[in-house]
C-alpha positions as CSV (number, residue, x, y, z in Angstrom):
1,X,-12.6,-11.5,-25.8
2,X,-15.2,-9.7,-23.8
3,X,-14.7,-8.9,-20.1
4,X,-16.8,-7.3,-17.5
5,X,-15.8,-3.8,-16.5
6,X,-16.5,-2.5,-13.0
7,X,-17.6,1.1,-12.1
8,X,-14.8,3.6,-12.9
9,X,-12.9,1.2,-15.2
10,X,-12.0,1.7,-18.8
11,X,-10.1,-0.2,-21.5
12,X,-6.9,1.6,-22.7
13,X,-4.7,0.7,-25.7
14,X,-1.2,-0.4,-24.9
15,X,-0.4,0.0,-28.7
16,X,2.2,-2.8,-28.4
17,X,1.0,-6.0,-30.1
18,X,-2.6,-4.6,-30.1
19,X,-2.8,-5.3,-26.4
20,X,-5.4,-3.6,-24.2
21,X,-5.4,-3.0,-20.5
22,X,-8.1,-2.3,-18.0
23,X,-7.5,0.7,-15.8
24,X,-9.5,2.4,-13.1
25,X,-9.9,6.1,-12.4
26,X,-9.8,5.2,-8.7
27,X,-6.4,3.5,-8.8
28,X,-2.9,4.4,-9.9
29,X,-2.6,4.2,-13.8
30,X,0.6,3.0,-15.4
31,X,3.1,5.5,-16.8
32,X,6.1,5.3,-19.2
33,X,8.2,4.0,-16.3
34,X,6.6,0.5,-16.8
35,X,7.2,0.6,-20.5
36,X,10.9,1.5,-20.0
37,X,11.5,-1.2,-17.4
38,X,9.8,-3.9,-19.6
39,X,12.2,-3.1,-22.4
40,X,15.2,-2.7,-20.2
41,X,14.9,-6.2,-18.7
42,X,17.2,-8.8,-20.2
43,X,15.1,-11.8,-21.4
44,X,16.7,-15.1,-22.1
45,X,14.9,-17.6,-24.3
46,X,12.5,-19.7,-22.4
47,X,12.8,-17.4,-19.4
48,X,10.2,-17.5,-16.6
49,X,9.6,-14.3,-14.6
50,X,7.8,-12.7,-11.7
51,X,6.6,-9.1,-11.6
52,X,6.5,-7.9,-8.0
53,X,3.7,-5.4,-7.4
54,X,2.2,-5.9,-10.8
55,X,-0.7,-3.4,-10.2
56,X,-2.8,-3.4,-13.4
57,X,-0.5,-6.0,-14.9
58,X,1.1,-3.8,-17.5
59,X,4.7,-5.0,-17.1
60,X,3.6,-8.6,-17.2
61,X,1.7,-7.9,-20.4
62,X,4.6,-6.1,-22.0
63,X,6.9,-9.0,-21.1
64,X,4.4,-11.3,-22.8
65,X,4.7,-9.0,-25.9
66,X,8.4,-9.8,-25.8
67,X,7.6,-13.5,-26.0
68,X,8.7,-14.4,-22.5
69,X,7.8,-18.1,-21.8
70,X,5.8,-17.2,-18.7
71,X,5.4,-14.4,-16.2
72,X,3.5,-14.2,-12.8
73,X,2.3,-10.9,-11.5
74,X,2.1,-10.6,-7.7
75,X,-0.3,-8.0,-6.4
76,X,-1.3,-7.4,-2.8
77,X,-4.5,-5.4,-3.5
78,X,-7.3,-7.8,-4.4
79,X,-9.2,-5.3,-6.6
80,X,-6.0,-4.5,-8.6
81,X,-5.2,-8.2,-8.9
82,X,-8.7,-8.9,-10.2
83,X,-8.4,-6.0,-12.7
84,X,-5.0,-7.4,-13.9
85,X,-6.5,-10.9,-14.3
86,X,-9.3,-9.5,-16.5
87,X,-6.7,-7.8,-18.6
88,X,-5.0,-11.1,-19.1
89,X,-8.3,-12.6,-20.2
90,X,-9.0,-9.7,-22.4
91,X,-5.8,-10.2,-24.3
92,X,-6.1,-14.0,-24.3
93,X,-2.6,-14.5,-22.9
94,X,-3.5,-16.8,-20.0
95,X,-1.1,-19.4,-21.2
96,X,1.8,-16.9,-20.6
97,X,0.6,-14.5,-17.9
98,X,-1.0,-15.3,-14.5
99,X,-1.9,-13.0,-11.7
100,X,-1.7,-14.0,-8.0
101,X,-3.2,-11.9,-5.2
102,X,-0.5,-12.2,-2.6
103,X,1.9,-10.2,-0.3
104,X,5.4,-10.2,-1.8
105,X,6.8,-10.2,1.7
106,X,5.2,-13.6,2.4
107,X,5.8,-15.7,-0.7
108,X,6.7,-19.0,1.0
109,X,3.9,-21.4,0.2
110,X,2.8,-19.1,-2.7
111,X,5.7,-19.5,-5.1
112,X,8.7,-21.8,-5.0
113,X,12.1,-20.4,-4.0
114,X,15.0,-20.2,-6.4
115,X,13.1,-21.1,-9.6
116,X,12.8,-17.9,-11.6
117,X,15.2,-16.5,-14.3
118,X,13.9,-12.9,-14.0
119,X,12.2,-10.7,-11.4
120,X,11.1,-7.2,-12.3
121,X,9.6,-4.5,-10.2
122,X,8.4,-0.9,-10.5
123,X,8.1,-0.4,-6.7
124,X,6.9,2.6,-4.8
125,X,9.5,5.4,-5.2
126,X,8.9,7.4,-2.0
127,X,9.6,6.5,1.6
128,X,6.5,6.6,3.8
129,X,5.8,10.1,4.9
130,X,7.7,11.8,2.2
131,X,6.6,13.7,-1.0
132,X,3.1,14.6,-2.0
133,X,0.5,12.4,-0.3
134,X,-2.6,11.3,-2.1
135,X,-5.9,10.9,-0.3
136,X,-6.5,7.7,-2.4
137,X,-5.2,4.6,-0.5
138,X,-4.5,2.7,-3.8
139,X,-2.4,5.6,-5.2
140,X,-0.6,6.0,-1.8
141,X,0.4,2.4,-1.9
142,X,1.7,2.7,-5.5
143,X,3.8,5.8,-4.8
144,X,4.9,5.3,-1.1
145,X,6.4,2.5,0.8
146,X,3.3,1.8,2.9
147,X,2.7,-1.9,2.2
148,X,6.3,-2.8,1.2
149,X,9.8,-1.3,1.5
150,X,12.6,-1.2,-1.0
151,X,14.5,-3.7,1.2
152,X,11.5,-6.1,1.2
153,X,11.1,-5.9,-2.6
154,X,14.8,-6.9,-3.1
155,X,14.5,-9.6,-0.4
156,X,11.5,-11.0,-2.2
157,X,13.5,-11.0,-5.5
158,X,16.3,-12.9,-3.7
159,X,13.8,-15.6,-2.6
160,X,12.5,-16.1,-6.1
161,X,15.6,-16.0,-8.3
162,X,17.6,-19.0,-9.3
163,X,21.4,-18.7,-9.1
164,X,22.5,-16.3,-11.9
165,X,18.9,-15.0,-12.2
166,X,18.3,-11.3,-12.8
167,X,16.5,-8.6,-11.0
168,X,15.5,-5.5,-12.9
169,X,14.2,-2.4,-11.1
170,X,13.3,1.2,-12.1
171,X,13.5,3.8,-9.4
172,X,14.6,7.3,-8.5
173,X,18.3,8.2,-9.0
174,X,18.5,9.7,-5.6
175,X,17.9,6.3,-4.1
176,X,20.6,4.5,-6.0
177,X,23.0,4.2,-3.0
178,X,20.3,2.4,-1.0
179,X,19.4,0.2,-4.0
180,X,23.0,-0.9,-4.4
181,X,23.3,-1.5,-0.7
182,X,20.2,-3.6,-0.4
183,X,21.2,-5.6,-3.5
184,X,24.6,-6.3,-2.1
185,X,23.0,-7.4,1.2
186,X,21.0,-10.0,-0.7
187,X,23.9,-11.3,-2.8
188,X,22.6,-9.6,-6.0
189,X,25.4,-7.9,-7.8
190,X,24.5,-4.7,-9.8
191,X,25.6,-5.4,-13.4
192,X,23.8,-2.9,-15.6
193,X,22.5,0.6,-15.1
194,X,20.8,3.1,-17.4
195,X,19.9,6.6,-16.4
196,X,16.8,8.3,-17.8
197,X,16.4,12.0,-18.6
198,X,13.1,13.6,-19.8
199,X,15.1,16.0,-22.1
200,X,18.8,16.0,-23.0
201,X,19.5,19.2,-20.9
202,X,17.5,18.1,-17.8
203,X,18.8,16.2,-14.8
204,X,18.1,12.5,-14.5
205,X,14.6,11.6,-13.5
206,X,14.8,7.8,-13.3
207,X,17.3,5.0,-13.1
208,X,17.1,1.4,-14.3
209,X,19.2,-1.2,-12.6
210,X,19.8,-4.8,-13.2
211,X,21.5,-7.2,-10.8
212,X,22.5,-10.9,-11.0
213,X,22.2,-13.2,-8.0
214,X,25.7,-14.5,-7.4
215,X,27.1,-12.3,-10.1
216,X,30.7,-11.1,-10.2
217,X,31.5,-7.5,-9.5
218,X,31.5,-5.0,-12.4
219,X,28.9,-2.5,-13.3
220,X,28.1,-1.5,-16.9
221,X,26.9,2.1,-17.3
222,X,24.8,2.2,-20.4
223,X,24.3,5.3,-22.6
224,X,21.6,7.6,-21.1
225,X,18.1,7.3,-22.3
226,X,16.5,10.6,-23.3
227,X,12.7,10.4,-23.5
228,X,11.7,13.5,-25.5
229,X,13.1,15.4,-28.4
230,X,13.1,19.2,-28.0
231,X,9.7,19.4,-29.7
232,X,8.2,17.2,-27.0
233,X,7.9,14.2,-29.2
234,X,9.2,10.8,-28.1
235,X,12.7,10.1,-29.3
236,X,13.3,7.3,-31.9
237,X,14.1,4.7,-29.3
238,X,10.9,5.2,-27.3
239,X,8.9,5.3,-30.5
240,X,10.3,1.9,-31.5
241,X,8.8,0.5,-28.3
242,X,5.3,1.2,-29.6
243,X,5.4,-1.0,-32.7
244,X,4.1,-4.5,-33.2
245,X,6.8,-7.0,-32.2
246,X,7.9,-9.0,-35.2
247,X,10.5,-11.1,-33.3
248,X,10.9,-12.4,-29.8
249,X,12.6,-9.3,-28.4
250,X,15.0,-11.5,-26.4
251,X,18.7,-11.4,-26.2
C-alpha cells in the first residue's frame, strides 16, 4: 500500500515477513536492540500486548510478525506516532497493530488497567545528564530519561498488565540492580534474564529481562546471546531472526 513520506523520511526493509518501516533521518532509528527484544518476549497464543515508547513502531511490527493477536504502540512524540501509524498502513497490519499518541505516565482514560498479557519496552538507557548528549531533541528523548524514567516505565507496565502478565525489557547491564528493584516495587517478579555480548570475548553490552506480575520468586539465567561471529557476521541465532516466519513464533 502506498503511503505519504514527509521530508527526511525513507522506507527501510525489516527483512522479516517482507515488512517495511518508515524512518526519518531527523529521529532515532531502530537498532538490533529492538529485534532482540521482540524475539525474547514470550508470546502466548491470543496474547494482547502494549509496546511502551514504540518510536517508529518497529517492535510492534515485529510482534505482529510473530502472530501476536494484537499490539498497541504508545508514543509520546506526535511526529513519531504519525510515522509509526503510516508504517502500520504500509504493511497492511492495522487489524493487529495500532498506534496511540499518548504519555505512558498518564494512561488512565487512554487504555484500561489490568487487561494486557504482555508489555514490552526498549526504554531510554541513560539517566538524564549522563553519557553523550545529542543536539537533536528526538534522539535525546530516545537515549536519555528526559520524558520518562525507568521507574515510570515499569509503573506503566504494572498499570497495564493483567495478573500473571509479563513485562519484557532490554536495557544496559549496569542498570540491572535498579531494574530489579523497580520491578519488585511494582510486584513484578523477575523470572528470565539473558545477557547479550557483541562478541564472545567482550563484556556484556545489553541485558533482556522478563518479569511476571504476581509471579513467584526464582530467576532463570538463560545462556548468553553473542551477536557476532569472529568474522563480524551475525551468529546463527541472529540470522534466523531475519527469515520469513512460517509459524506463529509463540510458545
